[in-house]
N, C-alpha and C positions, 0 to 999 in steps of 0.2 A: 584261188586263181591259178590256172595252169601257165607254166612259163612259155615264152616265145623265144626259141633258141636262135631265130634269125635277127633278133634285135641287137645290132652291133653297137648302138649308142650306149645301151646299158652294159654290154659285154666289155667295152673298152674305155669307159669313162675314167677309169683310174690310170690310164696310160696317156702320157703326153704325146704330142705329135712326133717328136724325135724318137721316143721309145717305140711307137707304132711302126715308124719307118725302119728302125733297126730290126724289129721283129720280122718285118717283111723280108728284109735282106737275109736274115738268118734262116727262115723257113724256105726261102727260095734256094739257098745254098744246100740245105739238107734234103731238098727234093731231088737232088742229083746224087745217085749212089756213087758215081765216080768222084765227084768233088768231096763228098763226105768221107769216102775211103781215103783219099789223098790227105785230107785235112786231119783225120784221125791218126794216120801213119806219121805225118809230120809232127803232130802234137806229142805222140808217144816218144819219138826220137828226141824232140826238144826237151821234154821233161826228163828223159833218161840222161841226157847230156847236161842237164841243169842250165839250159839256155834261158835267158830272161823273157819268158813268154807269159808269165803269170798275169801281167797287166793286160795283155791282149785278150787272154781267155776270160779274165774277170769282166772286161768291158763288153764281151759278146755273149757267148753261150752260157757262161756262169751267171751273168746278170739276168738272162732270160729264164733260167730254170732253178736258180738258187736264191735264198733269202739274204745271204751275206756270208762273210768268213767267220764272224763271231755271233754269239747269241744276241748281242746288242744290235748288230746290223740286222739280224733276222727280226728282232723286235720292231725295228723301224718299218720294215716291210709289212709286218703283221698289223701295225698301226694304220698303215695305208688301207689295207684290206678291210679293217674293222669299220671304216667309214661307210662301207657298202654292205655291212652285215655278213661278211665272209670271214669265217674263222680260220684257224691255222692248226696244222699238225706239225709240231717241231720234230724234225728228223735230222739228228746229228749224222751227217752223211759220210763220215769217215769209214772206209771199207778196206779190206785186204790186210788188216793187221793180224799178226800171228804171235803166239807165245803167251804164257801165263801173265807176265808183267803187263803186256799190252791189254789183255782182257781185264785185268784188275784196274788198270788206268782208265778204262772206258766207263766203269761204273759211276765214279764221281761226276763225269760229264752229264750222264743221264739224270742223276739225282739233282744236279744243278739246274738242268732243263725243267724238271718237275717243279722245283721250288720257284723258278722264274715264272713258269706257266701259271702257277697257282695265284700269282699276283696280278695276272692279266685277265681281262674280261673275255677275250676272244681266242684263247688257246686251250681248248678242251682236251687235246690229245697230244701224246708223244708217240713216236714209233721206234721199235727196236727190232734188230735182227739177231737171232740166237747165235749165228756165226760170228757176231761181234764179241761173243763171250766164250766161245768154245772152238776147239779144233774141228775142222771139217771131217778129218779121218775118224775122230772119236764118234761123231754123229753117224757116220757111215757104218761103223761097227755096231752101234746100238740099233740102227735101223735094220741091219741084217740079222739081228737076234743073236749075235756072237757073245760069248762069255767075256766079260771084262776082267782084266787082271786087277789085283788090289790097288795098284797105283792108278790104273784107269778109272776105277770106281771112285777113288778119292778125287780124281780130276773132275769127274762128272758131278760129284757132290759140290765141288766149288762152282761149277757152272750153275747148278740149281740155286746155290746161295746168292750168286750175283743177280740172277733174274728175280729171285724172291725179294732181295733188298730194294730193287727198283719198283716192283709191284706193291710192296708194303708202303713205300714212300708215296706212291701214286694214290693208294687207298686213303692214306692219311691226309693228303692234300686235295683230294677230290679231282684228280686228273686221270684220264683214261689212257691205257697202254695198248697200242696195236702191235701184236706180235706178227711180223711179216712171215709169209710163206717162203719156202726155199725149194731147192730141187727135191723131186719126189723120193730120191733114194736117201735123203736125210730127214724127211718130213715126219716120220713116225715118232721119233723121240721129241721132236718139237711139239707135235700134237699132244703127246702124253704130258709133257711138262706144262704146256699151256692149260690143259684140262685141270691139272693140279692147282695151278695158280687161280683159275676161275673158281674152282671149288673152295679155295681158301678166301678169296677176296670179292667174289661176285654175289654176296648174300642179299644185299638190298638194292644195289645198282651194279651195272656191268662196268667194272674197273678194267678188266682184262678182256681183250678180243682175240680170238683165233682168226686166221685168214684162210679162206676157202678159194682155191684157184679152180675155176670151173672149166678150164681147158683140159683138166684131167677128168676122165669119165667116172672116176671113183668118188669125186668130191660131193656131188649132190646127195648120194646115199649116206656119205659120211656126215654131212650137215644134218640130215634127219636123225641119224643115230646120235649125234652130239647133243641135239635138243632133248632126245629121250633120256640120255644119261644125265643131263643137267636137271631135268625134272625129278629123276629118281634120287639124285643126290642133294637136291634142294638149293640149286644156285641158278642165277640167270646166265644164259649163254650170250656171249659177245660174239657176233658173227660179222666179220668183214668179208664182203664178197668182191672178188676181182676175177677177171678173165684169166690173167696169168702172165708170167714174164720169162719162162724158160722153155718155150715150146720147141725151138730148133735143137737146143741142147738135149732135151728129153728124147726126141725122136732119134737123134744121132746115137746116143748112148744105147738105146734099146736095139737099134740096128747092129751096132758094133758088138754088143754082148748077147745078141740073139735071144731077146725076150720080147713078149708082146708090148707094143707101145702103150704107155699109159695115157697118151694124148687122144683127145676126141678125133673122130675120123675126118671132120671138116669144121669150118667156122660155123656153119649152120647148127651143128650139134652143140658146139660151145655156147652159141647164142641161146639156144633152146634151154640148156641146163642153167645158164645164168639167169634168164628171165623166170624160169621155174623156181630157182632158189630165192629170188627177190619176192615172188608171190608167196612162196611158202613162209618166208620170214614175216611178211606183212600180215599173214593170216594168224601168226602166233606171237604178236608183239607183247602180249602179257608175260611171256616166258623168255623173251630174248630182247637184245638190243641190236639194231641193224645198221651197218655201215655199208653204203652202196658206193663202191669205188669203181668208177668206170668213165670212159670218155665216149661211150656209146649214147648218142642222143635218144635213140628209140627206147633203150632200157630205162633211162632217166624219166622220159615222158610217160612211159607205161607205169612206172612206180608211182609217179605223181598222180596219174589218173586213178590208179588202184586205191591210193589213199583217199582221194576225193570221193570216189564212189562208195567207199566203206565209211565215210564220215569221219575219217582220221584227220585231225588238224595238221596242217603243214608244219606246225611248230612242235609236233609230238616229240617228247624227250627221247624216245627210243629209235628215232630215225635220223641218220645223217647221210648226206650225199657228199662225195669227194672227188676231186680231180687234182692232177699234179699242177704245181705252180708253173706258170708259163705256157700252159696248154689248156684248150677247151674253155676259155674264159666265157664263151657264149653260153655254155651250160652252167658254169658255177655262178656267174653274176646274175643271170636271168632267173635261176632257181632261187637265189637269195632275195632278189627283188620281188619274187612272188611269195615270199614268206617261208620258204623251206630252209632247213638247217644245212649249212654248207661249210666245209672246211677244206682248205687247200693244203696238200702235202708241201711243206716248205723245208727243203734240205738246207743245211748250213755247215760250214767248216772250211778249213784252209783249202785254197784252190787245188793244190797238189793232191790233197787227201780225198777230195770229192770227184776227182777225174773219172774213176770207174763209173760213178753215177752219171756223169755228163756224157761219157761214151755210150752208155746204154740209151740215153735220150736221143743222141744223134742217130744211133742205129735204128731205134724204134721209129723215128720219124722218117727214116728212109724206107723201112720195110713194111710198116703198117699201111695197108692199102687205103688210100684216100685221106689219111689223117693230115699229112702235110698240105695236100691240095685244099682240104677243107679249111685249115688254119689260114692259108693264103687268101682264099676266096673271101673269108670274113674280114680279114685285115684290109684287103683292097676295097671291100664294100664300105668299111668305116672311113678309110682315107678319102674315098670318093664323096661320102656324106659330109666329111669335113672340108671338101673341096681342095684336097691335097694330093689327089691321085695324079 
């Protein structure tokens, strides 16, 4: 059965009337670039000056987009989603830490998340960012092909060991690891390390997934090359497909440093490559596992139709759909209601530490054409259906 993304009763049945009204207020506010900009500036100043704003943030934007400050709070959110057959990707959302001691401290948090997820029925994934375990400048140097000093090589070996510990525990506990994509000028060493992890741990099932950002025109060919390499070396490719998150930054850097932009010429080209990538993966499900990460309704519907036309069951173990917690519930919950495997990205961590993530969500909902308007339309439709408008 194909999902009906207009069905707001299914989309929001996990939300109380009060939560739905709060979401309407939040998306209405984020729909204004001026209000969003002022709010973000005020929040940054308040956090820098250690003003007591944590409670306000936690009750508003944090509550909408995060599962909680602790793993236990995130677990309660996961339990709510499980009632509607929606799974969870545990995403320890702490960002911006630097230094070897901070990188080392992060590892036990992810091992703890894996152990916890293994005891739950609806947490099949965790998510990691390599920049949570490595200096950005080191990744830049590796990407540029520059020779590392002995000290830097030892530093890189420690990064590899951190990621390997996480992937090894995930393989042991039957939990999957999504390795997030990052800026194009540090992506090469991330790809190479992730390929090594897939070769090591993806023998019988895909434990490790690489991320392919299709707003980069190089990634569809790279996806195809990655599958060819996986076949040659005898492992399953884990392919997480997203449109991408660094477009403005990529274009600006290319312009400032006078090199050709790695970004697609327009959104239509991105959409084309994304949908082609989904089709390619569905055609080769025997050799890969597919994670369709998108808020695009057309892409999700086309993927579901393609599976149906090929006689691929909606519950196929090699296909997951995913959206961020707090967004596109009409996609997530209607897909799950139609029998497809769905998991929500569920960030958690102390409010102050997940602020970079929350700032991106605020910016994204201001800049993404039509996204905030779409969220508001659906929320208002459901409030009207509940006779609360």
